[in-house]
N, C-alpha and C positions, 0 to 999 in steps of 0.2 A: 504494499499499499504506500503510495506517495501523497504528500499534502502539500498544497500550494496555498500559503497563508494569506495572499491576496484575495483569495476567494471568500475569506471570512473577516477582512478588514472593513470596519465600518467607514462610512464616508466622513470627511472632514466636517465638522459642524460650523460651516461658514457663517451661518446666521447667528450663531453665538459669538463668533469671534469679530465679526464686522457688523456694527450697527448703523443703519441708515438714518441719522439724525444728527443734529448739530449739538454742541455741548449746552447743558442747562444755564440758566442764569447765574447759578452760583459756582460755575466752573472757575478753577484755578487757572489764571491766564499766563502763558508763557510763549515767547517767541519760538523756542525749540524744546520739544520733549524727546528725551532718549528713553527707550524702553530696554532696560538691562544695563546693570553696572558692572560689566566686565571689561577687559581690556579695550575692546573696540568701542563700546559705548562711552567709556570715561575718556578715551583719547579723542573721541569726537567732541565731547562737552568741553574739554580742556582747550582744544584747538579753536572751537567757536569763540570762547571768552578771549583767548590771546588774540585771534584775528580781529574781532569786533572792537576790543579795546584799543588795538593798534590803529584802527580807523576812526577812532573817536565815537564809536557806537556802544551803547549799553543794551546789548540783547539779554533777555532773561532766559536762562537756560536751566532745565531740571533733568535730573536722572531719576527714574524709578527702578528700584531693585528689589526683587521678591525675596531675597535672603534677609535674615534678621539684622545682619550688618554686612558692610562691604567686604566682599571676599569669601563670605560664608558658603557660596554655591560655585566657587571658581576652583577648578581641578585641572591640572595638566602635569607632564612629566617632571620637570620640564628643564630641557636645556634651551637657552633663550639667545637669540640673535639680538643684540642691543640696538640695531639700527632704528627701531620704533621709538625707543626712549631718546635717541640722539636726535631723531627728527622732531620730536615733541618738545625737547628741551635742548636746543642747539647751545653748544659752548659750555654746557654744565659739567662739572667734574663727574666722571663715570662713578667715582667712588660714593656719590650721593644716591645712586640708583639701588633699588632693593633687591641686589643679587646676593647669592650665597658664595659660590666658589667659582673662579675662573677654571675653564677646561683645559688641562695640560696634557691629558693622555685620554685615548679611547681605544676600545677594542671590540671586535664582533666575534661571536663564538657560535658554532653549529653544535647543538646538543643532541645527544642520545640519551636514554633514560639515566645512564650512569656516567657517561664520558662527555668530553667535549673537545672540539677541534677548533683552533684559532684560525680566522679567516682574514684576508685583507680587508681593510676598512675601505668601503666603496667611497668615491669622491663626495657623493651627496650626504655622506654621514660623518664627514669630518668637521669637528667643531672647535678648532682652535680659535681664539678670539671670542668665544662664546662663553656662557655662564650657566651653571645650575642654579635654580631658583624655585621657589615657592609661588606658584600663581596667585593664591589667596593673598599672600603677603605683599605681592606686587599690586593686586587690585585695591588693597587698603591704602598703600602709599599714593596710587593715582587718585583715590577718592579725596585723600587729605589735599593733594596738590589741586584738585578740581575746586574743593570748597575755598582754598585760599584765593582763587580767582574769582569767586563769587557765584560758582555753580550751586544750585540747590540739589542736594543728594538726599533722596528719600528711601533709606533702607526699610524693608518690612512692608513694602507696597507693591503688590503684584498688580499687573495690568491684565484685565481680561478681554477687553474689546478695543478695537480700532473704531473710531467715530468717523463716519464719511457723510459728506454733504455735497451733492451736485458733481459727483465723481472726484472729489477731492478729500483726502484726509484732513480733518480738522480738529483732532484731538483724540483723546483716549478715555476709557472708563476703567477705574480700578475695581479690583475683586472685593466684595464685602468680606469682612473678618468676623469671627465669633459666631458663625452659624453652626446650629447642631446638624447631625447626620441627615436629617429630613430637610434641611435647608431653613428652618425657622430660626429666628433670632434666639442666641443664648446669652449667657452672662458675657458682659464686655463686647457685645455686638456693635460693629462699625460698618454703616452702610457703604455702598460704592460711592466713589466721587468722581466727577467729571473734571477733566484737564482739558483746556483749549490750547491749541497750538498752530502756529503757521506752517511748521515743519515737524513731521515725526520721524525720528531715526529708529529703526528697528535693530536692536543689538541683543537678540534673545538667545543666542547661541544655536547650536546644531537642531534642526527640526523645530524651530521656533513656530509655535502655532499661528501667531499673528502673521509672520512672514509667509508661511504656507497659505494662509487664507487671502492675504493681500495679493500673492501671484496668481491664485485661483481667480480672484475676482477681476484682476486686470488682464488675464489671459497671457501672462508671462510664462514662457515655456523655457526649457533648455534642450541642448542637443541629445543629451542621455540622462536618464533618471540619476539622481544623486545616489551614491552608495555610501554605507556607514561601516565603521568598526566600532567595537565596544572596548573601552579599557577599564580595567580594574587596577587599583593602585593602593599600596600600603606605605605608611611612613614608619621607619623602624630607627629605635635608639639602641645601640649596641656597642661592645668594646672594640669590635673589628668592623667599621663601616665599609661600604663599598670603596675598593681602592682607587677606582677611576670610573670615568664614564664607560659604561658596558652595555652592549646590546646582544641578545640571543636570537637565535633562529632554531627551528626543529622543535625538539621536546619542550612543552608537553602537547605540541600540535600535531595533528596528522599531516601528511605532505599535501593533502587536498585544501588545507586551511592557509590563508594569508595572515601573517601576523608574527609576533615576536615579543620578547621580553626586554625590559630595561632595568638598570640598577645603577643609580647615581648618587655620588657622595654629596651630601647637603651641609657639611660643617657641623661642628659640636657633636660628633658622634652619631649623626642622623644619615639615614639613607633612604632613598626614594626607590621602591620596587614595584614593578608593574608588568601587566601582560595586556597586549592589545591584539584583538582578533577581528578580522573582517566578518560582518555579519552575513556574507554570502557563504559562509563555510557550511560544511555538511553538519548533520545533527550532533555527532559526537564531539564537534569542536566548540559547540554554543555555549557551554557552561564555563565562561571565562573566569568566574569566581574559583571554581574548583581547579581550573587549570593553573591559576596563580598559586593555589595551595601545593599543588604538585611541583611547581617551579621552585618553590622554597625549599623543597626536599634535595634538590639536585646538588651534587658535591661543589659545583662551581659557587653556588650562593649560600647553601646551608651554614658553612663554617662562619660566615660574616653575621648571621642572625643568631648564633648560639648565645644562650644566656640574655638576649636582648628582650626588647618590648616593642610591641606594635602600638604606636601611639594613635594613629589615624587610619581610616580606610574610606575609600570612595570609589565611584564609578561614574564614566561619562561616555556618550557616543562622540564619535569624530567623523566629520564629513571627509570622504576619501576619493570622490569621483574626479577631482582635478577640473581644469578649465572646461572640459566637455560637458560637465554636469552643472556649470554655473548658470543662473538664469540669464536669458538673452538680455536683459536690462534689470537694473537694480534701483530704479527710480520709477515714481509716479508722481502725480499731482499731489504736493504735500508730503511726499513720502520718500524715505531712502533706507535701504537695507545693507548692513555692514556685517564684517567679521564671520564667524562660524555660521550664522543664519544664512548667509549668502554661500559659503562653502570655500573660504579662502584658506585652504590647508595644503602643504606640500608634502605628501606621504614619503617620497624617498629621502628627504632630508629630516623627517619627523618634525617639521616646523609649521607653526601656525599663529603663534602669539604675535609675532612681529607683523604678520600680514593683516591680522585683525586690527592692530593699531594703525597700520597705514592706511587701511580702508577707512577706519573712522576718521583719520586727517583729511583724506580726499572728500569724504562726505561733508565734513565741517566746512571745508573750503566752498563747495558747492552751496551749502545752505547759507553762508555769509553772503556770497555774491547774489544768491536769489533774494535774500531779505533786503539787502543794501541797494542792488542795482537791477532787481527784477529780472535776472537771467534765469533760464530755465533750470530746474533740478537735474535734467538729463546731462548737464555738465559734468556731474559725477560720472556717469558712464564713459563719457569721452576721456576723462582723466585716467580711469581705470585702464581703458584700452591702451594708453599711452605710458602706462607706469612700468617701472622696473619689475614690479610685483607680478603683473600678468606675463612678463617676458620670462621670469624665473618659472612661473608655473607652466608656461607653454613649452619650456625646455623638457620638463619631466612629465608631460601631459599623458604619455602613454605607458608609464612604468605601473602604475597601480592597475589600470584596465588590463594590462597585459596577463596578470595573474588570475583573472576571471576565466582565461582560456586554459588553464591548466598550469601546474608548477613549473614544468620543464619549459613550455613556451613562454611562461612568464619570465624565467631567467633569461631566456634567449633574447626576447624582445627589449627587456629592460637593460640587458648588457649592451645591445645594440644601440639603444637610445643614449646611454651613457657615453659610449665610445664616440658617437657622432653629434654629441651636444643637442640631441632632440631633433636633428634633422631626419633621421630614420627611426621608425617607420614614418612615411608620409601620412599627413592627416591626423585625425584623432580617432583612436578606437572607441567604440561605442561600449557602454556599460548597460546592464539590466537592472531592473528594479529588484531590490533584495528580496521583497515579499513574493515576487513572481517565480522565483526558484523553487522547483519541487524538491521535497526533502523527505527523507526516511523518518518516520516516527521514532522517537528516542526509544532506545533499549533500556535495560536495567541500569541504574546508576551504580557507579563504582562504590563499593561499601568501605574502601580503604578509609581510615580516619583522617579528618582534616585538621590543619593546625587551629583553625576555627571555621565555623560555619557562617552562612549568610547573614543569620540574625545576629551573630557576634560582629559581623562587619557593620550591620546598620547601627548597633549600639557604638561601635568606634566612630561612626560618622557624625556623632552628635545629634542625630535626628530627634527633632523635638515635636513631631506632629502629633496632635490630639488624637486619641482613639476614636473620638466621636466626629471627626472632621468630615464634611460632606464628601461624597465620592467625586473624585475629579478625573477618573480613568474610564473612558466610554468603552464598554465591552462589545464585542460582535453580538449579533442577535442569536446566533448559534455557534456553539464551540465544540467541534468534535473532540473526542478523548484525546487523539493524536496531537492536535493543535494546542490543547490545554497543557499537555506535557511538554510541548516545545516552548510554550510562554514560560512555564515553570523553570525549564532548563536555562533559558536565555536570561531571564531576570536576575541580576546580581543580588537583589535585596530581599527576595522571598516574598514578592508581593503576590505572585500567582501560585495557586496550588491545585493540583488535580486530585479530587477525592471522589472516589467510586464513580468515575465517569463525569463529574461536574467540576466546573472551574470555580474557585473561590478566591476572591480579591481582598487582600489585606492592604487597603489604601494608606493606612498610616506608615506602612514599612517604606513607602516609596521615597526615593532619594533624588528623584527628578533627573535620572539618567537618560530617560526617553528611549531606552532600547526597545521596549516592546512597541512603542509608537511606529517604529519602522515596519512592523509586521501586522498588527492587529489592534488591541486595545489602544485608543487615542488619549493622549496625555493632554489635558487641557489646564489652564492656570487655575491654581488654587490660591487660598488666601496668603498674604505675605507673612513672612516671619517663621515659616515652618519649613521641615525638611532638614537637610544636613546643616551643620555648623563647623565647617572646616576652618581651622587656622593656620596650618603650615603646609596645605596640600597644593 
């Protein structure tokens, strides 16, 4: 029996995500509203204020972030190319930036269950001049810099809907807080609020629901569907932290899966350990949390964790489709889309943070020009086409799509692209929708003991969601047993359980990784201030 999860995926609830009305008379007024306080959104807000102030204009800019505090929902590897910070703060001492350690050495290893083979480091994965860092720490730093410039940062406020009038985005509506499971007001209830804006910048991260709805409403397409990976990460303190930047291939993944592990030194006895797996993988590769637990047992990694403590755990999806999966335009009337919401990630180099920041900078420049000189927001699309960022992504455009054609073909095509600087193969290889792939139903789960299970991970994420929070995950109308088991296997946080042929959903476990949104149950914005509370991820 084969399962195609797209047969069971419910439609995107566009009518909930886009409201055809103007903001109410009590709406908070701003010139620009940024939805999402990650590196893309905060870079846009900072650049907006910098540019406007330099032009003698006083633009009112607000950032709405669903996490309880800036950085609370921000997770990445991360080895950071500092160019985004340098563009945003030219002339500033690099020592001021919120990085951990410079990369002085890296290695790539192919793993079997008990052994490892050191491989040459591909040019795309050479990181000299870059830094290890915590994305949540970087985001807190950026939020502080934004507030110094007069940006209004509102953590703990989720945005549930875009407001449209006459074909133009005119604001947003926040998600009410303090509702009971049935949606009725509970203690501490806070109603939704309208926010008016001349320009709305969507910086929601991968598979942002408002960005999906906006592209649907505006008829914006891409050459190929976006494809995604799921990354699960842990932060460890131990006496023998990671010796240098280290990447792995092979074990615990089958050859048919695209992905690998990372192990980065973070200073002060800390190490970042993670596993990233493409969601076009076969069934047995989809439990990324279990895969990470297996990776921790490998002789290359285990000695560095011995006697140590796992401080934090988290998971996120990553857009991997490259330029072929980018929307054909990222602007609309009153609207711009930036960062992972658009898909600016370069998989071969494992980089996306500086592209998120650069896209935010370009969007801010277009927004200021629009507000000051009435130029069209499509100026953002033109700036992207001419940017070094798109040139970088074009050179590596075929490396990730190649692996959808099999491991050996992926190695050959990506090698050819590396040697020719992206000139070959010509054109852009198409990708397929992850949900359209036929999959084998999951077999029995390996009973080998885990270092810790999924619920242990949710605890280490700092998840503070109320047990009686209203459901925010929209399930399919019918869920075959095989599909329910796939959701259970895919989700790293134990949200989905298959019990006697029925699917049970534990909404309060959700850490907003949006992995299941790729296949079936739709993730929609829930009240602000809930979910993970990462500090050093």
